[in-house]
DRENFIMAR-825005 format. One record per residue: residue number from 1; x, y, z of N, C-alpha, C in turn. Coordinates in nm, 3 decimals, always signed. Layout:
N
 seq     n_x     n_y     n_z    ca_x    ca_y    ca_z     c_x     c_y     c_z
 NUM       X       Y       Z       X       Y       Z       X       Y       Z
...
//
This chain:
81
 seq     n_x     n_y     n_z    ca_x    ca_y    ca_z     c_x     c_y     c_z
   1 +11.934  +7.525 +13.765 +11.997  +7.656 +13.777 +12.053  +7.697 +13.642
   2 +12.058  +7.826 +13.618 +12.106  +7.882 +13.492 +12.251  +7.927 +13.509
   3 +12.334  +7.888 +13.412 +12.474  +7.930 +13.409 +12.503  +7.985 +13.269
   4 +12.565  +8.100 +13.263 +12.599  +8.163 +13.135 +12.685  +8.067 +13.052
   5 +12.651  +8.051 +12.925 +12.712  +7.949 +12.840 +12.864  +7.962 +12.828
   6 +12.915  +8.083 +12.811 +13.060  +8.097 +12.796 +13.134  +8.052 +12.921
   7 +13.080  +8.086 +13.039 +13.143  +8.039 +13.163 +13.140  +7.887 +13.167
   8 +13.026  +7.830 +13.133 +13.009  +7.684 +13.135 +13.108  +7.617 +13.040
   9 +13.121  +7.670 +12.920 +13.213  +7.612 +12.822 +13.358  +7.622 +12.869
  10 +13.392  +7.734 +12.930 +13.528  +7.751 +12.983 +13.553  +7.651 +13.096
  11 +13.455  +7.634 +13.184 +13.467  +7.535 +13.291 +13.482  +7.394 +13.234
  12 +13.402  +7.362 +13.134 +13.406  +7.230 +13.072 +13.545  +7.203 +13.013
  13 +13.600  +7.301 +12.943 +13.735  +7.286 +12.887 +13.838  +7.266 +12.999
  14 +13.823  +7.341 +13.106 +13.915  +7.331 +13.221 +13.915  +7.191 +13.279
  15 +13.796  +7.133 +13.301 +13.792  +7.001 +13.363 +13.829  +6.890 +13.265
  16 +13.801  +6.910 +13.136 +13.836  +6.808 +13.038 +13.987  +6.802 +13.014
  17 +14.056  +6.915 +13.017 +14.200  +6.915 +12.993 +14.276  +6.877 +13.120
  18 +14.212  +6.891 +13.236 +14.272  +6.858 +13.365 +14.403  +6.932 +13.389
  19 +14.417  +7.046 +13.326 +14.537  +7.127 +13.342 +14.508  +7.233 +13.447
  20 +14.553  +7.210 +13.569 +14.522  +7.301 +13.678 +14.586  +7.438 +13.662
  21 +14.686  +7.451 +13.576 +14.750  +7.580 +13.551 +14.699  +7.644 +13.422
  22 +14.596  +7.586 +13.367 +14.546  +7.627 +13.237 +14.484  +7.766 +13.238
  23 +14.494  +7.832 +13.125 +14.427  +7.962 +13.110 +14.276  +7.944 +13.100
  24 +14.231  +7.820 +13.093 +14.087  +7.795 +13.084 +14.020  +7.795 +13.221
  25 +14.096  +7.818 +13.330 +14.033  +7.825 +13.463 +13.919  +7.926 +13.457
  26 +13.797  +7.883 +13.491 +13.681  +7.969 +13.469 +13.663  +8.084 +13.567
  27 +13.724  +8.077 +13.686 +13.702  +8.181 +13.786 +13.561  +8.168 +13.843
  28 +13.516  +8.275 +13.905 +13.383  +8.274 +13.968 +13.274  +8.261 +13.862
  29 +13.163  +8.197 +13.901 +13.047  +8.189 +13.813 +13.003  +8.333 +13.785
  30 +12.988  +8.365 +13.658 +12.955  +8.502 +13.619 +12.844  +8.500 +13.515
  31 +12.725  +8.541 +13.557 +12.609  +8.546 +13.467 +12.581  +8.686 +13.415
  32 +12.680  +8.774 +13.422 +12.660  +8.914 +13.383 +12.594  +8.929 +13.247
  33 +12.636  +8.848 +13.149 +12.585  +8.862 +13.013 +12.437  +8.828 +12.999
  34 +12.381  +8.766 +13.101 +12.239  +8.728 +13.094 +12.145  +8.836 +13.145
  35 +12.202  +8.939 +13.208 +12.119  +9.042 +13.270 +12.105  +9.164 +13.181
  36 +11.983  +9.214 +13.174 +11.954  +9.340 +13.106 +12.008  +9.456 +13.188
  37 +11.993  +9.442 +13.320 +12.025  +9.552 +13.411 +12.092  +9.493 +13.535
  38 +12.214  +9.537 +13.564 +12.287  +9.484 +13.679 +12.243  +9.545 +13.811
  39 +12.157  +9.646 +13.808 +12.103  +9.701 +13.932 +11.986  +9.616 +13.983
  40 +11.900  +9.576 +13.890 +11.782  +9.498 +13.929 +11.800  +9.349 +13.901
  41 +11.905  +9.314 +13.828 +11.928  +9.176 +13.783 +11.809  +9.121 +13.705
  42 +11.750  +9.207 +13.624 +11.642  +9.166 +13.535 +11.706  +9.093 +13.416
  43 +11.656  +8.974 +13.386 +11.713  +8.896 +13.276 +11.676  +8.956 +13.141
  44 +11.767  +8.942 +13.045 +11.738  +8.984 +12.908 +11.623  +8.899 +12.854
  45 +11.550  +8.957 +12.761 +11.443  +8.883 +12.695 +11.501  +8.794 +12.587
  46 +11.431  +8.688 +12.557 +11.464  +8.597 +12.448 +11.599  +8.527 +12.462
  47 +11.637  +8.495 +12.584 +11.757  +8.414 +12.605 +11.727  +8.272 +12.559
  48 +11.826  +8.209 +12.496 +11.805  +8.076 +12.437 +11.894  +7.974 +12.508
  49 +11.831  +7.867 +12.554 +11.907  +7.759 +12.619 +12.009  +7.702 +12.520
  50 +12.126  +7.672 +12.569 +12.240  +7.617 +12.494 +12.306  +7.718 +12.400
  51 +12.251  +7.836 +12.386 +12.317  +7.944 +12.312 +12.364  +8.052 +12.408
  52 +12.274  +8.094 +12.497 +12.304  +8.198 +12.594 +12.335  +8.141 +12.731
  53 +12.272  +8.030 +12.764 +12.287  +7.973 +12.897 +12.275  +7.822 +12.892
  54 +12.321  +7.759 +12.999 +12.307  +7.615 +13.017 +12.228  +7.595 +13.146
  55 +12.150  +7.488 +13.151 +12.080  +7.452 +13.273 +12.157  +7.339 +13.342
  56 +12.177  +7.354 +13.471 +12.245  +7.249 +13.548 +12.156  +7.211 +13.666
  57 +12.156  +7.082 +13.701 +12.075  +7.039 +13.815 +12.124  +7.102 +13.945
  58 +12.037  +7.106 +14.044 +12.069  +7.170 +14.172 +12.196  +7.113 +14.234
  59 +12.213  +6.982 +14.231 +12.332  +6.920 +14.292 +12.460  +6.971 +14.225
  60 +12.458  +6.979 +14.093 +12.575  +7.030 +14.020 +12.597  +7.179 +14.051
  61 +12.489  +7.255 +14.056 +12.500  +7.398 +14.087 +12.567  +7.420 +14.221
  62 +12.523  +7.348 +14.321 +12.577  +7.366 +14.456 +12.725  +7.330 +14.461
  63 +12.766  +7.229 +14.385 +12.909  +7.194 +14.380 +12.988  +7.302 +14.308
  64 +12.939  +7.349 +14.193 +13.008  +7.456 +14.120 +13.022  +7.580 +14.207
  65 +12.915  +7.613 +14.278 +12.915  +7.730 +14.364 +13.018  +7.715 +14.478
  66 +13.025  +7.595 +14.535 +13.121  +7.571 +14.643 +13.265  +7.577 +14.592
  67 +13.289  +7.527 +14.472 +13.425  +7.521 +14.416 +13.473  +7.655 +14.361
  68 +13.383  +7.729 +14.294 +13.425  +7.848 +14.220 +13.371  +7.979 +14.276
  69 +13.264  +7.971 +14.354 +13.202  +8.094 +14.403 +13.126  +8.164 +14.292
  70 +13.073  +8.280 +14.325 +12.994  +8.356 +14.228 +13.029  +8.502 +14.240
  71 +13.021  +8.573 +14.129 +13.048  +8.716 +14.128 +12.962  +8.783 +14.234
  72 +13.024  +8.870 +14.313 +12.955  +8.935 +14.425 +12.825  +9.001 +14.382
  73 +12.721  +8.974 +14.458 +12.594  +9.042 +14.439 +12.500  +8.974 +14.342
  74 +12.551  +8.887 +14.256 +12.462  +8.823 +14.159 +12.375  +8.718 +14.228
  75 +12.247  +8.717 +14.194 +12.160  +8.617 +14.253 +12.173  +8.484 +14.178
  76 +12.154  +8.372 +14.247 +12.146  +8.245 +14.175 +12.020  +8.245 +14.091
  77 +12.026  +8.183 +13.975 +11.913  +8.181 +13.883 +11.854  +8.041 +13.881
  78 +11.764  +8.016 +13.972 +11.706  +7.881 +13.983 +11.597  +7.862 +13.880
  79 +11.606  +7.749 +13.810 +11.504  +7.711 +13.712 +11.485  +7.561 +13.723
  80 +11.372  +7.513 +13.682 +11.347  +7.368 +13.681 +11.423  +7.307 +13.566
  81 +11.490  +7.195 +13.592 +11.566  +7.124 +13.487 +11.492  +6.998 +13.453
//
């Protein structure tokens, strides 16, 4: 699954600091920056792994989704890892 890099980095900082009151709390998974168009959810061209997005295995995706939820209406972006 594809996760926007900034959200992923914020989540990583949140779990590494273990500060539950931290400003690094990532909130809902938000892939807005990866989309060209929020009406069709067409992905931007030339997105680069580890610069624009991170790939996470399905098991990790499902846990992140259960813990944080996802911005309303956004589709999950499934990719082979």
